[in-house]
KELO-106666 format. One record per residue (C-alpha): residue in three letters; x, y, z. Coordinates in Angstrom, 1 decimal, always signed. Each point is the difference from the previous one (the first is absolute). Layout:
<pts>
+------+--------+--------+--------+
! type !     px !     py !     pz !
+------+--------+--------+--------+
!  ALA !      X !      Y !      Z !
...
+------+--------+--------+--------+
</pts>
This chain:
<pts>
+------+--------+--------+--------+
! type !     px !     py !     pz !
+------+--------+--------+--------+
!  MET !  +18.6 !  +12.5 !   -5.4 !
!  ARG !   -1.7 !   -1.9 !   -2.9 !
!  ARG !   -4.0 !   -0.7 !   +0.1 !
!  LYS !   -0.8 !   -3.6 !   -0.4 !
!  LEU !   -2.9 !   -1.5 !   -2.0 !
!  GLY !   -0.9 !   -2.5 !   +2.2 !
!  LYS !   +1.9 !   -3.4 !   +0.6 !
!  TYR !   +1.3 !   +0.9 !   +3.4 !
!  PHE !   +0.2 !   -3.2 !   +1.6 !
!  LYS !   +2.4 !   -3.0 !   -1.6 !
!  ILE !   -2.2 !   -2.9 !   -1.3 !
!  MET !   +1.8 !   -3.3 !   -0.1 !
!  PRO !   -0.3 !   -2.5 !   -2.8 !
!  LYS !   -1.7 !   -2.5 !   +2.5 !
!  ASP !   -2.5 !   +2.4 !   +1.4 !
!  PRO !   -3.7 !   +0.1 !   -1.1 !
!  ALA !   -1.3 !   +3.0 !   -2.2 !
!  PRO !   -1.4 !   +3.1 !   +1.9 !
!  LEU !   -3.3 !   +0.0 !   +1.2 !
!  ILE !   -1.8 !   +3.0 !   -1.7 !
!  ALA !   -3.1 !   +2.0 !   +1.0 !
!  ARG !   -1.0 !   +3.0 !   -2.3 !
!  VAL !   -2.3 !   +2.8 !   +1.4 !
!  GLN !   -1.4 !   +2.8 !   -2.0 !
!  LYS !   -0.3 !   +3.5 !   +1.6 !
!  ARG !   -1.4 !   +3.4 !   -0.8 !
!  VAL !   +2.4 !   +2.7 !   +1.2 !
!  SER !   -2.4 !   +2.2 !   +2.5 !
!  PHE !   +0.1 !   +3.5 !   +0.9 !
!  SER !   +1.3 !   -0.6 !   +3.3 !
!  ASP !   +3.1 !   -1.8 !   -1.4 !
!  VAL !   +1.4 !   +3.0 !   -1.8 !
!  ASP !   +2.0 !   +3.2 !   +0.6 !
!  ILE !   -0.8 !   +3.5 !   -1.1 !
!  MET !   +1.5 !   -1.1 !   -3.7 !
!  GLY !   -2.4 !   -2.6 !   -0.5 !
!  ILE !   +2.4 !   -2.7 !   +0.4 !
!  VAL !   +0.0 !   -3.1 !   +2.5 !
!  TRP !   +2.0 !   +1.3 !   +3.2 !
!  HIS !   +3.0 !   -2.3 !   +0.5 !
!  GLY !   -1.4 !   -1.2 !   +3.2 !
!  ARG !   -3.1 !   -1.5 !   -1.4 !
!  TYR !   +2.0 !   -2.8 !   -1.7 !
!  SER !   +0.4 !   -1.8 !   +3.2 !
!  LYS !   -3.7 !   -0.2 !   +0.2 !
!  TYR !   -0.4 !   -1.2 !   -3.6 !
!  PHE !   +2.7 !   -2.7 !   +0.5 !
!  GLU !   -1.9 !   -1.2 !   +3.1 !
!  GLU !   -3.1 !   -0.1 !   -2.2 !
!  GLY !   +2.0 !   -2.5 !   -1.9 !
!  PHE !   +1.2 !   -2.0 !   +2.9 !
!  ALA !   -3.6 !   -0.4 !   +1.1 !
!  GLY !   -0.8 !   -1.2 !   -3.6 !
!  ILE !   +2.6 !   -2.7 !   +0.6 !
!  GLY !   -1.4 !   -0.9 !   +3.3 !
!  ARG !   -3.4 !   -0.5 !   -1.4 !
!  LYS !   +1.1 !   -1.9 !   -2.9 !
!  TYR !   +2.3 !   -2.6 !   +2.0 !
!  GLY !   -1.4 !   -0.2 !   +3.3 !
!  LEU !   +2.1 !   +2.4 !   +1.6 !
!  SER !   -2.7 !   +2.6 !   +0.8 !
!  TYR !   -0.1 !   +2.5 !   +3.0 !
!  LYS !   -2.7 !   -2.0 !   +1.3 !
!  GLU !   +1.9 !   -3.2 !   -0.3 !
!  PHE !   +3.0 !   +1.6 !   +1.8 !
!  TYR !   -2.3 !   +0.9 !   +2.8 !
!  LYS !   -1.7 !   -3.3 !   +0.6 !
!  ALA !   +3.4 !   -1.5 !   +0.0 !
!  GLY !   +1.7 !   +2.4 !   +2.7 !
!  LEU !   +2.3 !   +1.3 !   -2.5 !
!  ARG !   +1.0 !   +3.5 !   -0.8 !
!  ALA !   +2.4 !   +1.0 !   -3.2 !
!  PRO !   +1.6 !   +3.3 !   +1.0 !
!  ILE !   +2.1 !   +1.5 !   -3.0 !
!  VAL !   +3.6 !   +0.1 !   +1.0 !
!  GLN !   +1.1 !   +1.4 !   -3.4 !
!  MET !   -1.4 !   +2.1 !   -2.7 !
!  HIS !   +1.3 !   +1.4 !   -3.3 !
!  ILE !   -1.7 !   +2.1 !   -2.4 !
!  ASP !   +1.5 !   +1.1 !   -3.4 !
!  TYR !   -1.9 !   +2.9 !   -2.1 !
!  HIS !   +0.1 !   -0.2 !   -3.5 !
!  LEU !   -3.2 !   +2.0 !   -1.4 !
!  PRO !   -2.7 !   +1.9 !   +1.8 !
!  LEU !   -3.4 !   -1.3 !   +0.2 !
!  THR !   -2.6 !   +2.7 !   -0.4 !
!  LEU !   -3.6 !   +1.0 !   +1.3 !
!  ASP !   -2.7 !   -2.4 !   -1.1 !
!  GLU !   +2.4 !   -2.4 !   -2.0 !
!  VAL !   -0.6 !   -3.4 !   +0.4 !
!  CYS !   +3.1 !   -2.2 !   +0.8 !
!  LEU !   +0.8 !   -3.8 !   +0.6 !
!  ILE !   +1.7 !   -1.1 !   +3.1 !
!  GLU !   +1.9 !   -3.0 !   -0.7 !
!  ALA !   +1.3 !   -2.0 !   +3.4 !
!  SER !   +2.4 !   -3.0 !   -0.2 !
!  MET !   +0.8 !   -2.1 !   +2.8 !
!  ILE !   +3.6 !   -1.5 !   -0.2 !
!  TRP !   +0.8 !   -3.3 !   +1.4 !
!  SER !   +2.1 !   +0.2 !   +3.3 !
!  GLU !   +0.9 !   -2.9 !   +2.0 !
!  GLY !   -0.3 !   +2.3 !   +3.2 !
!  ALA !   -2.7 !   +1.0 !   +2.2 !
!  LYS !   -0.6 !   +3.1 !   -1.9 !
!  ILE !   -1.8 !   +1.2 !   -3.2 !
!  ASN !   +1.7 !   +1.8 !   -2.9 !
!  ILE !   -2.2 !   +2.0 !   -2.3 !
!  GLU !   +0.9 !   +2.0 !   -3.1 !
!  TYR !   -2.3 !   +2.7 !   -1.3 !
!  THR !   -0.4 !   +1.7 !   -3.3 !
!  ALA !   -2.5 !   +2.9 !   -0.4 !
!  ILE !   -0.9 !   +0.3 !   -3.9 !
!  LYS !   -1.8 !   +2.9 !   -1.6 !
!  GLU !   -2.8 !   -0.3 !   -2.5 !
!  ASN !   +2.1 !   +0.3 !   -2.7 !
!  GLY !   +2.1 !   -3.0 !   +1.0 !
!  GLN !   +2.9 !   +2.0 !   +1.3 !
!  ILE !   +1.7 !   -0.8 !   +3.4 !
!  ALA !   -1.0 !   +2.7 !   +2.8 !
!  ALA !   +1.9 !   -1.6 !   +2.7 !
!  THR !   +1.6 !   -3.1 !   +1.4 !
!  GLY !   +0.9 !   -1.2 !   +3.3 !
!  TYR !   +0.3 !   -2.8 !   +2.7 !
!  THR !   -1.1 !   -0.7 !   +3.5 !
!  VAL !   +1.5 !   -2.7 !   +2.6 !
!  GLN !   -2.4 !   -1.1 !   +2.5 !
!  MET !   +1.2 !   -2.1 !   +3.1 !
!  LEU !   -2.6 !   -2.2 !   +1.7 !
!  THR !   -0.8 !   +0.6 !   +3.7 !
!  ASP !   -2.0 !   -1.4 !   +2.5 !
!  ALA !   -3.0 !   +2.0 !   +0.8 !
!  LYS !   +0.0 !   -0.1 !   +3.7 !
!  SER !   +3.5 !   -0.3 !   +0.9 !
!  GLN !   +1.4 !   +2.2 !   -3.0 !
!  GLU !   +3.0 !   -2.3 !   -0.4 !
!  PRO !   +1.2 !   -0.7 !   -3.5 !
!  PHE !   -0.3 !   -3.7 !   -1.5 !
!  ILE !   +3.1 !   -1.6 !   -0.7 !
!  ILE !   -1.8 !   -3.3 !   -1.6 !
!  THR !   -2.6 !   +0.7 !   -2.4 !
!  PRO !   -3.5 !   +0.1 !   +1.6 !
!  PRO !   -2.6 !   -2.4 !   -1.4 !
!  LEU !   -2.0 !   +2.6 !   -2.0 !
!  LEU !   +3.0 !   +0.7 !   -2.1 !
!  GLU !   +1.0 !   -3.4 !   -0.1 !
!  GLU !   -3.4 !   -1.0 !   -1.4 !
!  CYS !   +0.1 !   +2.7 !   -3.0 !
!  ARG !   +3.8 !   -1.2 !   -0.6 !
!  GLU !   -1.2 !   -3.7 !   -0.3 !
!  LYS !   -2.9 !   +0.9 !   -2.6 !
!  TRP !   +2.8 !   +2.3 !   -1.6 !
!  LEU !   +2.3 !   -2.6 !   -0.4 !
!  LYS !   -2.6 !   -2.5 !   -1.3 !
!  GLY !   -1.2 !   +2.3 !   -2.8 !
!  GLU !   -3.5 !   +0.6 !   +1.4 !
!  TYR !   +0.4 !   +3.8 !   -0.6 !
!  VAL !   -0.3 !   +0.2 !   -3.7 !
+------+--------+--------+--------+
</pts>
């Protein structure tokens, strides 16, 4: 199977451009294995930091989800590894929220090494559920709908 360099979700011509957040991260000792490279399981944590950056920038923070009575469990996750990140290296995690009409959140991630090379790419799909009943939303809840309205109006530039 061939590894992808991003672009996991199809973007239709009528869709608005992805919403992007970038988070800088220094690789810590607790993230590496005995060879001094980031253990493969840590990339999900790095991607989660990218998701948190999207949330803070576009009104979809964990705090906002909590206040709205929403949860956003991950139902799909995929990572392609390209080059290792190493101890004390500063990397950039780029998270791109891709437009979706459904009651879900699609995010593509890229981990970029200090020298600009791509270390890893991947994606997550998160469904939205009611915090109390844990039932999934079929119709987009107001918090995500508000974000989408601003997105379509071009308020996120």
